N, C-alpha and C positions, 0 to 999 in steps of 0.2 A: 758291934753295927756304928757306921760313921756319926760323929757329933753331925747336931743340924746347926748350918752355917747362918746368918746375917746376910738381909740382903744390900748392906754395903760391900760384905766379901764377895757377893756372888755379882756385883755391876760392873765391880772392880775387875774382877774374874772378865767377865764378857766383855769389858769395851777396853783392855789392854794390849795396847799395839795394834789396835783397829786404825786405820787409815784413812781420810777422806778419799771417796772415789772420783776418778777423772771427769774431767768434765765437756761438754757440747754446747755448741752456737744452736741455738732455735731462733725462728720469728717470733717477735714482741707476743703475737695472736696466740701462739703456742704453747708459751710458757709459763699459764697460769697454773698456780700450784705447785711450780719448779723452784730451787732455791736456788738463788743468787750466787754465784761461786766467785765474784770480784767485787769492789767497790766501782759504783758509777759514780761519776763526776757532774754537775751541772754544765754544760756549754752552752744555756741562755738562761737569762732573767725572765722568772716567772710573777705574776703577770712581765710581761718586755717595754710595756709602756705605762704610764701612770690611766688611765681609764677610772669609768662613771662606773659607780656600783648600781644607778639609780637610771629610768628614765626621770628626764629634768630640766635642769639648764646649767651650762656650766659660765662662773662669772670668776671676778674678785669680790673675795669677803668682802674689801673695803666698798665696794660697792652694793651691800645689804643696803634695804631698806627704799633702792633707788627703784627708779622707770628706766626699762634698757629697753632699748632695740635688738632683734634677733639678727647676726652679723651672719652667722653661717650656723649649718643643719649638718651635725654627725651622730651617722650611723655605726653599728660596729663592723669594723673593719675597711671604713672609711678614711682616707687618710686628715689630720687636723691641720688649720691654718692658724699662725701667731692669732690670739684673739683681740679685735679690733679696742684700743679705748674706748671706756664708758660703754659696750656693748655685752651681752651675753652670746653666747651660744645653745642652739638646742640641741641637746647630747640623750643618746640612748644608752640604753646597759651594754658594758662592754665599749663603750665606743673611747677613742682615743681624748684623754683630758689637751685641749690644744693651749701652746707655751701661752705664755699670760695669767691665764685662769688655776685658782687654786683651792676652786671648791666646787661642788656641784649639790643645788637645792631639787629637791622630788618637786616632782608639776604638781601634785595636789598643795605644796603649798603655795604658792604663784597664782597672781591676779592677773589675766590676760586684760589689757588695756590698747584697744583697736589692733596694730602690729606689735604693740610692745609689750613689757612682761614687768609688772610690779611685782619688784622682790619682798621678801617676809624682813624682818629688821635682824633677829638671829642667825644669820647663816656663820659659824666659826670656819677657820682656814683648815682646811683636808677634811671637811664634811661629805661623807657619800665618795668617798676620791681611795681608790684600789690605786694603791704605791706601786712603782715599778721595781722588780724583785722581792715584793710583799711575803711571799710564798715563799722563793728559791732565787737565790742570789748565785750570778755565774759564777763559778769555781768551787760553789758549795759542796758538800757530800748530799749527793740526791739519793742512795741508797746504799747499803755496808753488806760485803761480803755472806752469806747464809741468811740472810731474810728470805720469806716467803715471801715469792708473787703473786700477792692475793688482789683483790680490785682495788684499792686506792694505790697500792705500788704500781701494777702494769698502768693504771691512768697519771701517774707519777714521772714512768718511763716514758712514757707517749707525748707526754707534754713538753720535753726536749727532741722531740721528733726521732727518739730511736727507734730501731727494727729490729732490732738483733742483739740479745743478751747472751751471756755465758753463766752454763748453768752447770749444778752437778746432775753427773747420770744420776738416774734413778737405781736403786738399789735392786738385785734381780733377786726374786724370794719363790723358795720352792715351797711348797706347802703341802705336809703330809696327813694324811690321818689312819692311824693303827685303829686294829680291829675288825676281825669277823663280824661284830655282832651289829656295825654301823654301815649303813647301806645310805644309797643318795635319793633326797626325796623323788617322789614319780615311780618307787619301785614299793610294790606289794609287801609290806612286812610281815615276815614270819616270827612264831613266837620263839623271845629271846633280842630278836632285834631293836633297833636304836636307829632314825633317822640321823644323818646327819648334821648338827647343828653348827656343829665350830668351823666346818669350811667355809660355811661364808659370812659368817660372826668375824673369823680373821681374818679373812681375804679383804675384808670393807676398814677394817682398824688399820690393815698393813697399808693400805691403797690410802688412807687418812692420812698416814705417818709419813708418805712419799714414797712407798713401796711401787715397785711392777712386779706381780708377784705369776711369775711364767709359768710355773708349774704348777698344777693341782693331783696329787697321787693316792690313792688308797694301796694302804699296807696291808698285806692279812697277817695273820698269826702264825708267822712262821720264820727261824732266826736268818735259814739261808735267804730268804725273798725280801725280807727287811735289810739285810747287807747291800744286798744287790739294787735295791730299791734305792737304799741311803745313798750308794756311789754311782747311779744315775743321778738322782738328785743333784749333786755337789758339781756337776759336772761342767752347769752353764748357767749356775746362782751364783751369788754374793752371799746368801743365807737361807740356811734349810731349818724350816720351823715343821715341827712334826709335834701333833696331840698325842695321848695315849702310849703309853709302853714303854713308860719311862721308872715305874715301882718295881716293885719286889716279885713280884707273883710270877708263874710258871709260861704265861703266855705273853710275860714283858721282855720283848726280845732290843726293843729300840737302845737301850742302854748298852747293852753287853755288845751289841751290834758296830755302835759307837768305838767304843774301847777297841774292836778288833781292826776297825777301819783307820782311828784317829786317834783322839785324844779327848777324853772328861776333864774338866776342869773343874764341873763342880756339882753336886748331887747331894738334893736333899735340903730343902733350906728352912729357916725356923719361921716361916709365915705362913699364915691360915688366912684366907686358901689357897694352895699351889706348894706344898712340902715337897712333892714327889716331881721336882724341876731339875733337865738336868742339861747342863751348858757344858759346851766344847767345841770342837774343831773336826773339820772332813777335810781329806788332802780333792785337790782338783787337778783336771788334766792337764793345766795349764801351766800348775807349777804352784807353789804355795797353797794357801788352807782358806776353806771359805767359816765364817760360823754357825754351830751349831745351836738349837735353841729348843729344848724338849720341853713342850709345857705337860701338865699334867689332861686327863680324856675330859675331866669332868668340867663344862660349860662355862660355870663364874669363873673358875680355876683359870682356864684359858682366859676370859675375857681380862681379869684381872691380872695375870700374869704378862698377857700381851703391853699394857699401858705401862707398868713395871721393866721392863727387861726388852722388849722390842721396840716401843717407842723412843729411848734412848740409843737402843742400838743404830736404828734409822736414825736418828740424830747425828749421831759419831759419824758415820758414813757421809752423810750430806752435810759435815761440817754447819748444823743448824742448832745456834744456843737455845731458839725457842723449845725445839723437842726433844735436848738432850734432858731437862728435869720440867717436872709437872708445877703449877703454881703453886704455893703452900700458901692456906690460910685460915684461919683460927677461927672457931664457930663455937657455939655453946651447944652441948648435945639436949636432945629431948628424949636420950632414951639411958638406960643404966644397963653396963654391962659387965662380966668378969674375963679375965683372958688368963689363959694358961701359960706354958713354958713359948709358945708364939706368938711372934707379932700377929696382929690381928687388923686386916683391911676390908673394912664395913663399907656396903651399900649404902650412902645417902643421898639425899634430896637438900638441897640447900635451901632453906626459906634467908629475903635478905629483908631486915625491919629496922624500924627508925631506933631500936636499941642494940642492931649489930646482925650476927648472921647466925642462922637456927642449922643445926644438923640433926634432920629426920631419917632413925636409921629405917629401914627393912624390917617388918617382922620375922622372915626366915630368910636366914642368912645361910645356909646350908649351901656347899659348893655344887650342887647339883640346879637349884632354881633361879636359872638365866633370869625369871623375872623379875628379880630382885635388881638385875642391871639395867633394864629397857626405860624406866625412868631415872636412872642415879645419872647424878653430875659431878659428884665427889667419891673419894675414898677415904675413911675416916680412921685414920691410924692409930692403933691402939696398943700399946708398947706392952711384951711379956709382961704376965705376971700384975695386973692391973684392975681395979675394981672402980668403973666410970657411972657417978652419979648424974641423973638426971642435973643438969645446970652447970656441970664444970664444964671446964674449957678444953675442948681437943683442936689438935691439928688434920687438916684435912688435904687431900690433892685433889686437885681440881682436875676434872677431864675435861681439855676445853681442846677437845679435836687436833 
């Protein structure tokens, strides 16, 4: 029997020769969640002029403590004129600071004396002023290629007047579920059957990782049909993902079907959960090949395998550093455990305290107990042949979307 392979070897095999996908132009309003394909430079200063951070009065700091007449009124969006000597300007938040003024005093700090304004004594230069280019200067890098366009990044681009962006095409994924015993929710359960929990779980994870799930295919426990459906899945996808059928049972046909059609790069890993995991390649009709990831059928194994393998694969295809590797943090174990010959990925809930981060493991770590994944926000990585006691420092992979 083949030796169990470490996860590092499996990831190297999975990502070898995987090149980023092509790019496409999208309206900014449609680019949420997409991955930027090229660096964007700022063409404007943000803010474009010195402006007031408060509703109040613009003046020269040298005139602090004086009673000043109001020489102009500046609302946001209105142009300012140079400030007359010995005067102040009524100004509102976002209003342009008039030339000659160097500070703004908030309206709550002044005293109105007829039509004049008595200023407080202590007003430093620059007070309550947002300087031109404070956020972004013209010619600065606005965003780098590979960044995901979430809310703040979209706002950053819109602030430059940008309406179109170049993004990576989303990886097309075909998701296959194998097994005669697996049926869709909504159908009556017969003896020996299970509802398909892997499909909606993995579809959502893949979408969170930036993929476009283009096919959902049910594969029966039949070798010829498995071959045909794998070939069909590879016809218009960049990645084919299957659940189940990669172990050594008589009805597990995915591995042998993969070998007959394409190439098996890796099988059986030294991890728990997820030992029967197959990685390989399938030919596509247009020439070339698509990546294949065969996850185990147990739902927890599929969940963990998605984070460990599908996320970095999507990151490679999208050329997105954020997706290529999960953030690592150290935590204090609140549990004790002993591992065997496989590296264990335990579902844990992190608790942030004044004394550090605690990792609380779910009591039942069986690979069929999907409830252990619902509130898990990290995977505690316990190396093979390790004994962990309460209070030990452990390494955790933060599941951060």
